[in-house]
C-alpha positions, 0 to 999 in steps of 0.5 A: 512822793514814792509808793511803798516798796519802791527800790532802785532798779540798778542796785535794789536799794530802798533807802531814799532821802528827799532832796530839799536844796534844789527844786529845779536848776532853772527855777533856782537861778531864775529867782536869784534876784529875790534872794540876792537883791530884793530888800538889800541895802544899796540893791533892789529890783529891778537890777540894772543889768543881767549879763551872760552868754548868748545861750541864756536868752532861753535860759537864765534870762527867760526863767528870771523873766517868767518867775518875776512876771509871775510873782512880781508883775515886772521884769527883774532887770532893766536890760540884758547884755549877751556876749559871744564865746572866746575863740582863738585867732582863727575863730575856732573854739579853744581846746587843750587838745588843740593847744590853742588855749590862752589862759588869763593867768598867762596873759597877766604874767606876761603883759599884766592885768591891764592888758587883759582888761584892755583886750576885754574892752577892745573886742566886740563881744556881740560876736565870738571874741577872738584871742591870740598872741598877735591880737595881744601884741597889737593891743600892747602897742596901742596900750603903750601909745595911750600910756606914753601920751598920758606920761607926756601930758603929765610931764608937761604939767610939772610946776603947773598949779591949776588954782594959780596958773589956769587960764580961762577958756575965753583967754586961751589961745585958739589952738588950745581952745580947739584942742579942748573941743576935740577932747569934748568930742571924744568925751561925748563918744566915750560917754555914749559908748559906756551908756550903750555898753559898746566898750570896743568903741571906747578903745578905738576912740581913745586910741585914735584920739591919742595917736591922731588928735594929740600925738600927730597934731596938738602935742607935736605942735605944742612942744616948741611952746612948752619947751622953749617959752619962759615957764610963766609965759601966758602962751605956755600957761594957756597950753598947760591949762588945756593939757590939765583939763584933757589929762584930768578928763582922760583919766576919768574916762579911762578909769573903768577900763584901764583902772590901774593906769588911770589911778596911777596917772591921777596920783601925778595930776597936779592938786586942785581944789576938791581933787578926790583922793582916787580917780574912782571918786571923780566925776566923768567929764560932762562936755558943756557947750563952749562959746564959739565952738562951732566957729572955732572947729570949722576954722581949725578943720580948714587950717588942718586941711591946709596943713595936710596940703603943705605937708606934701611939698615939705616932705618932698623938700626933705627928700631932696635935702633942700631942708633937713627938718621942717624948722629949716623951711621958709614956705611961700604960699599962694593961698587960693581958697585959704586967703582969708585964713592966711590973713587972719591966722598966719601965726597959728598956721606957721606954728601948726606947720612947724616951719621957721617962715611963712609968707603969702605971695605968687609962686611959680617955676620948678619945685612949686606944689599945686594942690589938686584938692584945692585949686588955686593953692600953691606952695614953694619950700626953700631953706630959711635964710636966717641963722638957726637958734641953738635953743629952739632950732627955729631960724629967725632974723634975730639970731646973731644980732643979740649981743649977750646971746648971739646964738639965740633968737629973741624969745629964747634970749628973753627966756634964758635971761629970766 
């Protein structure tokens, strides 16, 4: 390759050795599929994904495509995924001289590896990825919300055997069926996001589901049924059946991102026939079309809209000290456009409002709330006139009338009596 008498112009040396390890860095990386994947057990070409930074469109992605098409007549990958670069909270590149570098080891030491994984998933990698202490603090709060939600779910499955106690979907109370449908809606979003590599959508969907659908609505309403009903009460078993399906599915959905949390939760999940040893051996939930789903969802969206309206006079009554908590309230409603719901689902609406009494009737005078969003809907909040049960804190006419338990309502007296 060199003519006779060739020498180094700098030092005059004439002893040269031919390099056989590297032909060209881009060619060597471009044919990596051939030595890494071709002919290997459980691998093969084309691979599912090439993942690299945004500068590799004219680098590794390109050289791999040229080499594979030239020698194999096909691309070496099914898809490519590019990401931005990690920058600080202001969008500036990280440099030690600036003092804005946050090392992964530092995050793991302070927050744990789980939060680092959550940060990676929560950021939209298609742009430059921001990292700062403020971002990590916000994610810490979000992680705590998700973890505490799972702890609540697991805690209320204590003593529940899916094989012995599970209630079929068709026999569940309608609120529990609606809760399962909300979870199926989440699962569909999460599965689509995994398939399209939009991991930040997974974080936002799960975070919103835990904070809004579960904590603010379903689990908050469910506490009375879970805590105060008899352990084997059919209504309580209905709720636990829904909680079990939600917890099992949520652990599987979270496993690729919050791996340690999901595996820990899986260990506390009640045993069921065919339960895999690890969450990573479980199948992702595949939502099925449940009977009457559209009708249930439509009805409960109206119930929640009514709940949001009644929440306003309840809040006003608390501020005015008319009631101490919502359980002290008797709510009288002129239902207007919700008359059909109040006729058919009054018990469920009272449960959702977490009030001691709900009545339909014409209301007028001072303190009446009139809805601007739903003309004809009016509500008045008063203190419930009955005694307060010391166990469930609901006010009912039965309190004080039960000889063996004058301080309890009928449901709590029966539960305590066994």
